[in-house]
N, CA, C and O atoms as a Tripos MOL2 file, in Angstrom:
@<TRIPOS>MOLECULE
protein
  292   291    73     0     0
PROTEIN
NO_CHARGES

@<TRIPOS>ATOM
      1 N          33.8350    1.0760   -3.3200 N.3       1 MET1
      2 CA         32.4710    0.8070   -3.6890 C.3       1 MET1
      3 C          31.9820    1.8940   -4.6480 C.2       1 MET1
      4 O          32.3060    3.0720   -4.4920 O.2       1 MET1
      5 N          31.2210    1.4870   -5.6100 N.am      2 GLY2
      6 CA         30.6660    2.4330   -6.5600 C.3       2 GLY2
      7 C          29.2760    2.8880   -6.1500 C.2       2 GLY2
      8 O          28.7030    2.3830   -5.1850 O.2       2 GLY2
      9 N          28.7450    3.8420   -6.8890 N.am      3 ARG3
     10 CA         27.4060    4.3660   -6.5860 C.3       3 ARG3
     11 C          26.3220    3.2910   -6.6450 C.2       3 ARG3
     12 O          25.4300    3.2840   -5.7970 O.2       3 ARG3
     13 N          26.3730    2.3840   -7.6200 N.am      4 PRO4
     14 CA         25.3400    1.3370   -7.6250 C.3       4 PRO4
     15 C          25.3690    0.4810   -6.3590 C.2       4 PRO4
     16 O          24.3240    0.0800   -5.8480 O.2       4 PRO4
     17 N          26.5810    0.2050   -5.8560 N.am      5 ASP5
     18 CA         26.6890   -0.5920   -4.6270 C.3       5 ASP5
     19 C          26.0980    0.1510   -3.4340 C.2       5 ASP5
     20 O          25.3730   -0.4280   -2.6260 O.2       5 ASP5
     21 N          26.4180    1.4410   -3.3340 N.am      6 VAL6
     22 CA         25.9020    2.2410   -2.2200 C.3       6 VAL6
     23 C          24.3780    2.3070   -2.2920 C.2       6 VAL6
     24 O          23.6990    2.1690   -1.2740 O.2       6 VAL6
     25 N          23.8480    2.5160   -3.4860 N.am      7 ALA7
     26 CA         22.3930    2.5800   -3.6470 C.3       7 ALA7
     27 C          21.7440    1.2500   -3.2800 C.2       7 ALA7
     28 O          20.6990    1.2330   -2.6290 O.2       7 ALA7
     29 N          22.3440    0.1460   -3.6850 N.am      8 ARG8
     30 CA         21.8070   -1.1770   -3.3720 C.3       8 ARG8
     31 C          21.8140   -1.4050   -1.8720 C.2       8 ARG8
     32 O          20.8440   -1.9240   -1.3190 O.2       8 ARG8
     33 N          22.9040   -1.0210   -1.2010 N.am      9 ILE9
     34 CA         23.0180   -1.2240    0.2470 C.3       9 ILE9
     35 C          21.9730   -0.3890    0.9870 C.2       9 ILE9
     36 O          21.3430   -0.8690    1.9280 O.2       9 ILE9
     37 N          21.7880    0.8770    0.5530 N.am     10 LYS10
     38 CA         20.7790    1.7240    1.1880 C.3      10 LYS10
     39 C          19.3870    1.1410    1.0010 C.2      10 LYS10
     40 O          18.5900    1.1080    1.9390 O.2      10 LYS10
     41 N          19.0950    0.6790   -0.2190 N.am     11 ARG11
     42 CA         17.7830    0.1010   -0.5000 C.3      11 ARG11
     43 C          17.5570   -1.1330    0.3650 C.2      11 ARG11
     44 O          16.4850   -1.3000    0.9460 O.2      11 ARG11
     45 N          18.5690   -2.0000    0.4500 N.am     12 ASP12
     46 CA         18.4360   -3.2060    1.2650 C.3      12 ASP12
     47 C          18.2050   -2.8620    2.7330 C.2      12 ASP12
     48 O          17.4290   -3.5280    3.4180 O.2      12 ASP12
     49 N          18.8820   -1.8190    3.2130 N.am     13 ALA13
     50 CA         18.7230   -1.4130    4.6110 C.3      13 ALA13
     51 C          17.3130   -0.8840    4.8560 C.2      13 ALA13
     52 O          16.7150   -1.1750    5.8910 O.2      13 ALA13
     53 N          16.7780   -0.1110    3.9160 N.am     14 GLU14
     54 CA         15.4190    0.4130    4.0610 C.3      14 GLU14
     55 C          14.3930   -0.7130    4.0340 C.2      14 GLU14
     56 O          13.4290   -0.6950    4.7990 O.2      14 GLU14
     57 N          14.5950   -1.6840    3.1640 N.am     15 VAL15
     58 CA         13.6850   -2.8290    3.0830 C.3      15 VAL15
     59 C          13.7390   -3.6250    4.3860 C.2      15 VAL15
     60 O          12.7010   -4.0310    4.9090 O.2      15 VAL15
     61 N          14.9310   -3.8480    4.9050 N.am     16 ALA16
     62 CA         15.0800   -4.6050    6.1520 C.3      16 ALA16
     63 C          14.4090   -3.8720    7.3090 C.2      16 ALA16
     64 O          13.7550   -4.4970    8.1440 O.2      16 ALA16
     65 N          14.5680   -2.5410    7.3630 N.am     17 ALA17
     66 CA         13.9430   -1.7640    8.4400 C.3      17 ALA17
     67 C          12.4240   -1.8260    8.3190 C.2      17 ALA17
     68 O          11.7340   -1.9660    9.3290 O.2      17 ALA17
     69 N          11.8910   -1.7230    7.0980 N.am     18 ALA18
     70 CA         10.4460   -1.7840    6.8970 C.3      18 ALA18
     71 C           9.9000   -3.1550    7.2880 C.2      18 ALA18
     72 O           8.8400   -3.2470    7.9070 O.2      18 ALA18
     73 N          10.6110   -4.2110    6.9320 N.am     19 GLU19
     74 CA         10.1780   -5.5580    7.3020 C.3      19 GLU19
     75 C          10.2270   -5.7560    8.8050 C.2      19 GLU19
     76 O           9.3490   -6.4080    9.3710 O.2      19 GLU19
     77 N          11.2440   -5.2020    9.4630 N.am     20 ALA20
     78 CA         11.3440   -5.3310   10.9170 C.3      20 ALA20
     79 C          10.1900   -4.6070   11.5970 C.2      20 ALA20
     80 O           9.6120   -5.1150   12.5580 O.2      20 ALA20
     81 N           9.8470   -3.3970   11.0880 N.am     21 ASP21
     82 CA          8.7080   -2.6600   11.6600 C.3      21 ASP21
     83 C           7.4130   -3.4260   11.4510 C.2      21 ASP21
     84 O           6.5600   -3.4660   12.3380 O.2      21 ASP21
     85 N           7.2620   -4.0340   10.2830 N.am     22 ARG22
     86 CA          6.0480   -4.7770    9.9700 C.3      22 ARG22
     87 C           5.9190   -6.0070   10.8630 C.2      22 ARG22
     88 O           4.8230   -6.3300   11.3210 O.2      22 ARG22
     89 N           7.0300   -6.6890   11.1100 N.am     23 ASP23
     90 CA          7.0000   -7.9410   11.8600 C.3      23 ASP23
     91 C           6.9910   -7.7490   13.3680 C.2      23 ASP23
     92 O           6.6990   -8.6930   14.1030 O.2      23 ASP23
     93 N           7.3040   -6.5480   13.8460 N.am     24 THR24
     94 CA          7.3450   -6.2920   15.2800 C.3      24 THR24
     95 C           5.9340   -6.0120   15.7790 C.2      24 THR24
     96 O           5.2450   -5.1460   15.2400 O.2      24 THR24
     97 N           5.4940   -6.7470   16.8190 N.am     25 PRO25
     98 CA          4.1530   -6.4740   17.3420 C.3      25 PRO25
     99 C           4.1300   -5.0910   17.9820 C.2      25 PRO25
    100 O           5.0680   -4.6990   18.6760 O.2      25 PRO25
    101 N           3.0630   -4.3710   17.7420 N.am     26 SER26
    102 CA          2.9710   -3.0200   18.3020 C.3      26 SER26
    103 C           2.0330   -3.0280   19.5010 C.2      26 SER26
    104 O           1.1750   -3.9000   19.6380 O.2      26 SER26
    105 N           2.2180   -2.0410   20.3580 N.am     27 SER27
    106 CA          1.3760   -1.9440   21.5410 C.3      27 SER27
    107 C           0.1510   -1.0770   21.2810 C.2      27 SER27
    108 O          -0.6790   -0.8980   22.1720 O.2      27 SER27
    109 N           0.0310   -0.5470   20.0950 N.am     28 GLY28
    110 CA         -1.1110    0.2940   19.7480 C.3      28 GLY28
    111 C          -0.8760    0.9320   18.4000 C.2      28 GLY28
    112 O           0.0920    0.6150   17.7080 O.2      28 GLY28
    113 N          -1.7580    1.8260   18.0340 N.am     29 PRO29
    114 CA         -1.5870    2.4840   16.7350 C.3      29 PRO29
    115 C          -0.3260    3.3370   16.7230 C.2      29 PRO29
    116 O           0.0290    3.9600   17.7230 O.2      29 PRO29
    117 N           0.3360    3.3540   15.5870 N.am     30 LYS30
    118 CA          1.5700    4.1270   15.4750 C.3      30 LYS30
    119 C           1.2330    5.6000   15.2970 C.2      30 LYS30
    120 O           0.2210    5.9620   14.6970 O.2      30 LYS30
    121 N           2.1100    6.4350   15.8370 N.am     31 GLN31
    122 CA          1.9600    7.8700   15.6570 C.3      31 GLN31
    123 C           2.4920    8.2320   14.2830 C.2      31 GLN31
    124 O           3.5680    7.7850   13.8880 O.2      31 GLN31
    125 N           1.7460    9.0310   13.5680 N.am     32 HIS32
    126 CA          2.1680    9.4750   12.2490 C.3      32 HIS32
    127 C           2.6600   10.9050   12.3460 C.2      32 HIS32
    128 O           2.2840   11.6460   13.2540 O.2      32 HIS32
    129 N           3.5000   11.2790   11.4070 N.am     33 ALA33
    130 CA          4.0420   12.6180   11.3860 C.3      33 ALA33
    131 C           2.9940   13.6480   10.9760 C.2      33 ALA33
    132 O           3.1940   14.8460   11.1740 O.2      33 ALA33
    133 N           1.8840   13.1960   10.4100 N.am     34 LEU34
    134 CA          0.8510   14.1130    9.9760 C.3      34 LEU34
    135 C           0.0600   14.6530   11.1620 C.2      34 LEU34
    136 O          -0.1100   13.9840   12.1810 O.2      34 LEU34
    137 N          -0.4110   15.8710   10.9990 N.am     35 ARG35
    138 CA         -1.2300   16.4670   12.0520 C.3      35 ARG35
    139 C          -2.6060   15.8170   12.0550 C.2      35 ARG35
    140 O          -3.0510   15.3090   11.0260 O.2      35 ARG35
    141 N          -3.2750   15.8260   13.1780 N.am     36 PRO36
    142 CA         -4.6410   15.3030   13.1950 C.3      36 PRO36
    143 C          -5.5370   16.2230   12.3710 C.2      36 PRO36
    144 O          -5.2330   17.4020   12.1870 O.2      36 PRO36
    145 N          -6.6360   15.6760   11.8810 N.am     37 LEU37
    146 CA         -7.5640   16.4630   11.0960 C.3      37 LEU37
    147 C          -8.1870   17.5550   11.9700 C.2      37 LEU37
    148 O          -8.5280   17.3120   13.1280 O.2      37 LEU37
    149 N          -8.3330   18.7480   11.4100 N.am     38 PRO38
    150 CA         -8.9560   19.8140   12.2070 C.3      38 PRO38
    151 C         -10.4390   19.5600   12.3990 C.2      38 PRO38
    152 O         -11.0700   18.8430   11.6230 O.2      38 PRO38
    153 N         -10.9750   20.1540   13.4320 N.am     39 LYS39
    154 CA        -12.4010   20.0170   13.7100 C.3      39 LYS39
    155 C         -13.1920   20.8260   12.6940 C.2      39 LYS39
    156 O         -12.6260   21.6600   11.9870 O.2      39 LYS39
    157 N         -14.4720   20.5910   12.6170 N.am     40 GLN40
    158 CA        -15.3360   21.2330   11.6260 C.3      40 GLN40
    159 C         -15.2490   22.7530   11.7150 C.2      40 GLN40
    160 O         -15.1670   23.4260   10.6880 O.2      40 GLN40
    161 N         -15.2650   23.3030   12.9310 N.am     41 ALA41
    162 CA        -15.1990   24.7580   13.0940 C.3      41 ALA41
    163 C         -13.8810   25.2960   12.5430 C.2      41 ALA41
    164 O         -13.8550   26.3480   11.9040 O.2      41 ALA41
    165 N         -12.7940   24.5780   12.7900 N.am     42 ASP42
    166 CA        -11.5010   24.9910   12.2680 C.3      42 ASP42
    167 C         -11.4940   24.9370   10.7450 C.2      42 ASP42
    168 O         -10.9480   25.8260   10.0910 O.2      42 ASP42
    169 N         -12.0920   23.9070   10.1870 N.am     43 GLN43
    170 CA        -12.1530   23.7850    8.7320 C.3      43 GLN43
    171 C         -12.9380   24.9430    8.1300 C.2      43 GLN43
    172 O         -12.5450   25.4870    7.0980 O.2      43 GLN43
    173 N         -14.0370   25.3220    8.7620 N.am     44 GLU44
    174 CA        -14.8480   26.4320    8.2610 C.3      44 GLU44
    175 C         -14.0830   27.7480    8.3600 C.2      44 GLU44
    176 O         -14.1560   28.5750    7.4510 O.2      44 GLU44
    177 N         -13.3470   27.9510    9.4590 N.am     45 ARG45
    178 CA        -12.5590   29.1730    9.6300 C.3      45 ARG45
    179 C         -11.4760   29.2670    8.5670 C.2      45 ARG45
    180 O         -11.2640   30.3260    7.9770 O.2      45 ARG45
    181 N         -10.7950   28.1600    8.3290 N.am     46 VAL46
    182 CA         -9.7450   28.1420    7.3120 C.3      46 VAL46
    183 C         -10.3420   28.3890    5.9290 C.2      46 VAL46
    184 O          -9.7490   29.1050    5.1220 O.2      46 VAL46
    185 N         -11.4990   27.8090    5.6470 N.am     47 ALA47
    186 CA        -12.1440   28.0230    4.3550 C.3      47 ALA47
    187 C         -12.5220   29.4950    4.1840 C.2      47 ALA47
    188 O         -12.3580   30.0490    3.0970 O.2      47 ALA47
    189 N         -13.0250   30.1320    5.2430 N.am     48 ALA48
    190 CA        -13.3930   31.5430    5.1660 C.3      48 ALA48
    191 C         -12.1560   32.4170    4.9640 C.2      48 ALA48
    192 O         -12.1870   33.3560    4.1690 O.2      48 ALA48
    193 N         -11.0780   32.1180    5.6720 N.am     49 GLU49
    194 CA         -9.8320   32.8840    5.5110 C.3      49 GLU49
    195 C          -9.2720   32.7090    4.1050 C.2      49 GLU49
    196 O          -8.7850   33.6640    3.4990 O.2      49 GLU49
    197 N          -9.3420   31.5040    3.5980 N.am     50 THR50
    198 CA         -8.8460   31.2350    2.2480 C.3      50 THR50
    199 C          -9.6510   32.0020    1.2130 C.2      50 THR50
    200 O          -9.0860   32.5660    0.2770 O.2      50 THR50
    201 N         -10.9670   32.0270    1.3770 N.am     51 ALA51
    202 CA        -11.8220   32.7800    0.4500 C.3      51 ALA51
    203 C         -11.5120   34.2690    0.5170 C.2      51 ALA51
    204 O         -11.4730   34.9470   -0.5100 O.2      51 ALA51
    205 N         -11.2910   34.7730    1.7210 N.am     52 SER52
    206 CA        -10.9640   36.1880    1.8840 C.3      52 SER52
    207 C          -9.6380   36.5250    1.2040 C.2      52 SER52
    208 O          -9.5250   37.5420    0.5200 O.2      52 SER52
    209 N          -8.6470   35.6770    1.3940 N.am     53 LEU53
    210 CA         -7.3420   35.8970    0.7610 C.3      53 LEU53
    211 C          -7.4480   35.8170   -0.7540 C.2      53 LEU53
    212 O          -6.7750   36.5650   -1.4630 O.2      53 LEU53
    213 N          -8.2810   34.9230   -1.2540 N.am     54 ALA54
    214 CA         -8.4650   34.8040   -2.7010 C.3      54 ALA54
    215 C          -9.1090   36.0670   -3.2610 C.2      54 ALA54
    216 O          -8.7270   36.5260   -4.3380 O.2      54 ALA54
    217 N         -10.0860   36.6400   -2.5420 N.am     55 LYS55
    218 CA        -10.7210   37.8840   -2.9920 C.3      55 LYS55
    219 C          -9.7120   39.0270   -2.9920 C.2      55 LYS55
    220 O          -9.6960   39.8420   -3.9140 O.2      55 LYS55
    221 N          -8.8680   39.0900   -1.9610 N.am     56 GLN56
    222 CA         -7.8470   40.1320   -1.9050 C.3      56 GLN56
    223 C          -6.8740   40.0020   -3.0720 C.2      56 GLN56
    224 O          -6.5170   40.9950   -3.7060 O.2      56 GLN56
    225 N          -6.4530   38.7860   -3.3460 N.am     57 ALA57
    226 CA         -5.5180   38.5550   -4.4470 C.3      57 ALA57
    227 C          -6.1620   38.9190   -5.7790 C.2      57 ALA57
    228 O          -5.5090   39.4970   -6.6480 O.2      57 ALA57
    229 N          -7.4370   38.5840   -5.9430 N.am     58 GLU58
    230 CA         -8.1370   38.9240   -7.1750 C.3      58 GLU58
    231 C          -8.2290   40.4400   -7.3360 C.2      58 GLU58
    232 O          -8.0530   40.9600   -8.4390 O.2      58 GLU58
    233 N          -8.5030   41.1470   -6.2470 N.am     59 GLY59
    234 CA         -8.5650   42.6000   -6.2930 C.3      59 GLY59
    235 C          -7.2200   43.2140   -6.6670 C.2      59 GLY59
    236 O          -7.1600   44.1490   -7.4650 O.2      59 GLY59
    237 N          -6.1410   42.6850   -6.0900 N.am     60 ARG60
    238 CA         -4.7990   43.1810   -6.4290 C.3      60 ARG60
    239 C          -4.4740   42.9100   -7.8850 C.2      60 ARG60
    240 O          -3.8630   43.7450   -8.5520 O.2      60 ARG60
    241 N          -4.8780   41.7460   -8.3860 N.am     61 ALA61
    242 CA         -4.6160   41.4060   -9.7840 C.3      61 ALA61
    243 C          -5.3890   42.3360  -10.7090 C.2      61 ALA61
    244 O          -4.8540   42.7980  -11.7170 O.2      61 ALA61
    245 N          -6.6450   42.6130  -10.3700 N.am     62 ARG62
    246 CA         -7.4480   43.5160  -11.2000 C.3      62 ARG62
    247 C          -6.8410   44.9190  -11.2080 C.2      62 ARG62
    248 O          -6.7940   45.5700  -12.2520 O.2      62 ARG62
    249 N          -6.3750   45.3850  -10.0430 N.am     63 THR63
    250 CA         -5.7450   46.7020   -9.9650 C.3      63 THR63
    251 C          -4.4880   46.7440  -10.8220 C.2      63 THR63
    252 O          -4.2630   47.7060  -11.5560 O.2      63 THR63
    253 N          -3.6860   45.7180  -10.7300 N.am     64 TRP64
    254 CA         -2.4500   45.6620  -11.5070 C.3      64 TRP64
    255 C          -2.7560   45.6710  -13.0000 C.2      64 TRP64
    256 O          -2.0990   46.3750  -13.7670 O.2      64 TRP64
    257 N          -3.7450   44.8970  -13.4070 N.am     65 ILE65
    258 CA         -4.1130   44.8290  -14.8290 C.3      65 ILE65
    259 C          -4.6190   46.1830  -15.3110 C.2      65 ILE65
    260 O          -4.2320   46.6460  -16.3840 O.2      65 ILE65
    261 N          -5.4940   46.8280  -14.5140 N.am     66 SER66
    262 CA         -6.0100   48.1220  -14.9610 C.3      66 SER66
    263 C          -4.9100   49.1670  -15.0300 C.2      66 SER66
    264 O          -4.9560   50.0340  -15.9020 O.2      66 SER66
    265 N          -3.9250   49.1180  -14.1480 N.am     67 LYS67
    266 CA         -2.7930   50.0500  -14.2320 C.3      67 LYS67
    267 C          -1.9860   49.7870  -15.4940 C.2      67 LYS67
    268 O          -1.5820   50.7240  -16.1830 O.2      67 LYS67
    269 N          -1.7540   48.5220  -15.7960 N.am     68 LYS68
    270 CA         -1.0070   48.1810  -17.0120 C.3      68 LYS68
    271 C          -1.7610   48.6510  -18.2500 C.2      68 LYS68
    272 O          -1.1590   49.2110  -19.1660 O.2      68 LYS68
    273 N          -3.0700   48.4290  -18.2850 N.am     69 LEU69
    274 CA         -3.8730   48.8530  -19.4260 C.3      69 LEU69
    275 C          -3.8480   50.3720  -19.5760 C.2      69 LEU69
    276 O          -3.8310   50.8850  -20.6950 O.2      69 LEU69
    277 N          -3.8450   51.0920  -18.4560 N.am     70 ALA70
    278 CA         -3.8090   52.5520  -18.5020 C.3      70 ALA70
    279 C          -2.4920   53.0510  -19.0840 C.2      70 ALA70
    280 O          -2.4690   54.0630  -19.7840 O.2      70 ALA70
    281 N          -1.4030   52.3550  -18.8030 N.am     71 THR71
    282 CA         -0.1030   52.7930  -19.3400 C.3      71 THR71
    283 C           0.0220   52.4820  -20.8200 C.2      71 THR71
    284 O           0.8380   53.1020  -21.5010 O.2      71 THR71
    285 N          -0.7430   51.5600  -21.3330 N.am     72 TRP72
    286 CA         -0.6580   51.2020  -22.7410 C.3      72 TRP72
    287 C          -1.4500   52.1360  -23.6380 C.2      72 TRP72
    288 O          -1.2440   52.1600  -24.8510 O.2      72 TRP72
    289 N          -2.3520   52.9010  -23.0490 N.am     73 LYS73
    290 CA         -3.2080   53.7890  -23.8600 C.3      73 LYS73
    291 C          -2.4570   55.0190  -24.2940 C.2      73 LYS73
    292 O          -3.0170   55.8730  -24.9810 O.2      73 LYS73
@<TRIPOS>BOND
     1     1     2 1
     2     2     3 1
     3     3     4 2
     4     3     5 am
     5     5     6 1
     6     6     7 1
     7     7     8 2
     8     7     9 am
     9     9    10 1
    10    10    11 1
    11    11    12 2
    12    11    13 am
    13    13    14 1
    14    14    15 1
    15    15    16 2
    16    15    17 am
    17    17    18 1
    18    18    19 1
    19    19    20 2
    20    19    21 am
    21    21    22 1
    22    22    23 1
    23    23    24 2
    24    23    25 am
    25    25    26 1
    26    26    27 1
    27    27    28 2
    28    27    29 am
    29    29    30 1
    30    30    31 1
    31    31    32 2
    32    31    33 am
    33    33    34 1
    34    34    35 1
    35    35    36 2
    36    35    37 am
    37    37    38 1
    38    38    39 1
    39    39    40 2
    40    39    41 am
    41    41    42 1
    42    42    43 1
    43    43    44 2
    44    43    45 am
    45    45    46 1
    46    46    47 1
    47    47    48 2
    48    47    49 am
    49    49    50 1
    50    50    51 1
    51    51    52 2
    52    51    53 am
    53    53    54 1
    54    54    55 1
    55    55    56 2
    56    55    57 am
    57    57    58 1
    58    58    59 1
    59    59    60 2
    60    59    61 am
    61    61    62 1
    62    62    63 1
    63    63    64 2
    64    63    65 am
    65    65    66 1
    66    66    67 1
    67    67    68 2
    68    67    69 am
    69    69    70 1
    70    70    71 1
    71    71    72 2
    72    71    73 am
    73    73    74 1
    74    74    75 1
    75    75    76 2
    76    75    77 am
    77    77    78 1
    78    78    79 1
    79    79    80 2
    80    79    81 am
    81    81    82 1
    82    82    83 1
    83    83    84 2
    84    83    85 am
    85    85    86 1
    86    86    87 1
    87    87    88 2
    88    87    89 am
    89    89    90 1
    90    90    91 1
    91    91    92 2
    92    91    93 am
    93    93    94 1
    94    94    95 1
    95    95    96 2
    96    95    97 am
    97    97    98 1
    98    98    99 1
    99    99   100 2
   100    99   101 am
   101   101   102 1
   102   102   103 1
   103   103   104 2
   104   103   105 am
   105   105   106 1
   106   106   107 1
   107   107   108 2
   108   107   109 am
   109   109   110 1
   110   110   111 1
   111   111   112 2
   112   111   113 am
   113   113   114 1
   114   114   115 1
   115   115   116 2
   116   115   117 am
   117   117   118 1
   118   118   119 1
   119   119   120 2
   120   119   121 am
   121   121   122 1
   122   122   123 1
   123   123   124 2
   124   123   125 am
   125   125   126 1
   126   126   127 1
   127   127   128 2
   128   127   129 am
   129   129   130 1
   130   130   131 1
   131   131   132 2
   132   131   133 am
   133   133   134 1
   134   134   135 1
   135   135   136 2
   136   135   137 am
   137   137   138 1
   138   138   139 1
   139   139   140 2
   140   139   141 am
   141   141   142 1
   142   142   143 1
   143   143   144 2
   144   143   145 am
   145   145   146 1
   146   146   147 1
   147   147   148 2
   148   147   149 am
   149   149   150 1
   150   150   151 1
   151   151   152 2
   152   151   153 am
   153   153   154 1
   154   154   155 1
   155   155   156 2
   156   155   157 am
   157   157   158 1
   158   158   159 1
   159   159   160 2
   160   159   161 am
   161   161   162 1
   162   162   163 1
   163   163   164 2
   164   163   165 am
   165   165   166 1
   166   166   167 1
   167   167   168 2
   168   167   169 am
   169   169   170 1
   170   170   171 1
   171   171   172 2
   172   171   173 am
   173   173   174 1
   174   174   175 1
   175   175   176 2
   176   175   177 am
   177   177   178 1
   178   178   179 1
   179   179   180 2
   180   179   181 am
   181   181   182 1
   182   182   183 1
   183   183   184 2
   184   183   185 am
   185   185   186 1
   186   186   187 1
   187   187   188 2
   188   187   189 am
   189   189   190 1
   190   190   191 1
   191   191   192 2
   192   191   193 am
   193   193   194 1
   194   194   195 1
   195   195   196 2
   196   195   197 am
   197   197   198 1
   198   198   199 1
   199   199   200 2
   200   199   201 am
   201   201   202 1
   202   202   203 1
   203   203   204 2
   204   203   205 am
   205   205   206 1
   206   206   207 1
   207   207   208 2
   208   207   209 am
   209   209   210 1
   210   210   211 1
   211   211   212 2
   212   211   213 am
   213   213   214 1
   214   214   215 1
   215   215   216 2
   216   215   217 am
   217   217   218 1
   218   218   219 1
   219   219   220 2
   220   219   221 am
   221   221   222 1
   222   222   223 1
   223   223   224 2
   224   223   225 am
   225   225   226 1
   226   226   227 1
   227   227   228 2
   228   227   229 am
   229   229   230 1
   230   230   231 1
   231   231   232 2
   232   231   233 am
   233   233   234 1
   234   234   235 1
   235   235   236 2
   236   235   237 am
   237   237   238 1
   238   238   239 1
   239   239   240 2
   240   239   241 am
   241   241   242 1
   242   242   243 1
   243   243   244 2
   244   243   245 am
   245   245   246 1
   246   246   247 1
   247   247   248 2
   248   247   249 am
   249   249   250 1
   250   250   251 1
   251   251   252 2
   252   251   253 am
   253   253   254 1
   254   254   255 1
   255   255   256 2
   256   255   257 am
   257   257   258 1
   258   258   259 1
   259   259   260 2
   260   259   261 am
   261   261   262 1
   262   262   263 1
   263   263   264 2
   264   263   265 am
   265   265   266 1
   266   266   267 1
   267   267   268 2
   268   267   269 am
   269   269   270 1
   270   270   271 1
   271   271   272 2
   272   271   273 am
   273   273   274 1
   274   274   275 1
   275   275   276 2
   276   275   277 am
   277   277   278 1
   278   278   279 1
   279   279   280 2
   280   279   281 am
   281   281   282 1
   282   282   283 1
   283   283   284 2
   284   283   285 am
   285   285   286 1
   286   286   287 1
   287   287   288 2
   288   287   289 am
   289   289   290 1
   290   290   291 1
   291   291   292 2
@<TRIPOS>SUBSTRUCTURE
     1 MET1         2 RESIDUE 1 A MET
     2 GLY2         6 RESIDUE 1 A GLY
     3 ARG3        10 RESIDUE 1 A ARG
     4 PRO4        14 RESIDUE 1 A PRO
     5 ASP5        18 RESIDUE 1 A ASP
     6 VAL6        22 RESIDUE 1 A VAL
     7 ALA7        26 RESIDUE 1 A ALA
     8 ARG8        30 RESIDUE 1 A ARG
     9 ILE9        34 RESIDUE 1 A ILE
    10 LYS10       38 RESIDUE 1 A LYS
    11 ARG11       42 RESIDUE 1 A ARG
    12 ASP12       46 RESIDUE 1 A ASP
    13 ALA13       50 RESIDUE 1 A ALA
    14 GLU14       54 RESIDUE 1 A GLU
    15 VAL15       58 RESIDUE 1 A VAL
    16 ALA16       62 RESIDUE 1 A ALA
    17 ALA17       66 RESIDUE 1 A ALA
    18 ALA18       70 RESIDUE 1 A ALA
    19 GLU19       74 RESIDUE 1 A GLU
    20 ALA20       78 RESIDUE 1 A ALA
    21 ASP21       82 RESIDUE 1 A ASP
    22 ARG22       86 RESIDUE 1 A ARG
    23 ASP23       90 RESIDUE 1 A ASP
    24 THR24       94 RESIDUE 1 A THR
    25 PRO25       98 RESIDUE 1 A PRO
    26 SER26      102 RESIDUE 1 A SER
    27 SER27      106 RESIDUE 1 A SER
    28 GLY28      110 RESIDUE 1 A GLY
    29 PRO29      114 RESIDUE 1 A PRO
    30 LYS30      118 RESIDUE 1 A LYS
    31 GLN31      122 RESIDUE 1 A GLN
    32 HIS32      126 RESIDUE 1 A HIS
    33 ALA33      130 RESIDUE 1 A ALA
    34 LEU34      134 RESIDUE 1 A LEU
    35 ARG35      138 RESIDUE 1 A ARG
    36 PRO36      142 RESIDUE 1 A PRO
    37 LEU37      146 RESIDUE 1 A LEU
    38 PRO38      150 RESIDUE 1 A PRO
    39 LYS39      154 RESIDUE 1 A LYS
    40 GLN40      158 RESIDUE 1 A GLN
    41 ALA41      162 RESIDUE 1 A ALA
    42 ASP42      166 RESIDUE 1 A ASP
    43 GLN43      170 RESIDUE 1 A GLN
    44 GLU44      174 RESIDUE 1 A GLU
    45 ARG45      178 RESIDUE 1 A ARG
    46 VAL46      182 RESIDUE 1 A VAL
    47 ALA47      186 RESIDUE 1 A ALA
    48 ALA48      190 RESIDUE 1 A ALA
    49 GLU49      194 RESIDUE 1 A GLU
    50 THR50      198 RESIDUE 1 A THR
    51 ALA51      202 RESIDUE 1 A ALA
    52 SER52      206 RESIDUE 1 A SER
    53 LEU53      210 RESIDUE 1 A LEU
    54 ALA54      214 RESIDUE 1 A ALA
    55 LYS55      218 RESIDUE 1 A LYS
    56 GLN56      222 RESIDUE 1 A GLN
    57 ALA57      226 RESIDUE 1 A ALA
    58 GLU58      230 RESIDUE 1 A GLU
    59 GLY59      234 RESIDUE 1 A GLY
    60 ARG60      238 RESIDUE 1 A ARG
    61 ALA61      242 RESIDUE 1 A ALA
    62 ARG62      246 RESIDUE 1 A ARG
    63 THR63      250 RESIDUE 1 A THR
    64 TRP64      254 RESIDUE 1 A TRP
    65 ILE65      258 RESIDUE 1 A ILE
    66 SER66      262 RESIDUE 1 A SER
    67 LYS67      266 RESIDUE 1 A LYS
    68 LYS68      270 RESIDUE 1 A LYS
    69 LEU69      274 RESIDUE 1 A LEU
    70 ALA70      278 RESIDUE 1 A ALA
    71 THR71      282 RESIDUE 1 A THR
    72 TRP72      286 RESIDUE 1 A TRP
    73 LYS73      290 RESIDUE 1 A LYS
């Protein structure tokens, strides 16, 4: 078998599996691999941590730039 045949067989198998999942009655909502959405307090905490990290990174970048500028003088 060549690569096109293997690819066709894999594609057909994926399509068949998707159709079987679609046609099978479920007993409830399916579990997804994604995490549930965080609560509002968690979102605010993450936003605050992200802002803090961004300020730290900006400070490090400014320090690096000023050191580089000092060496060029």
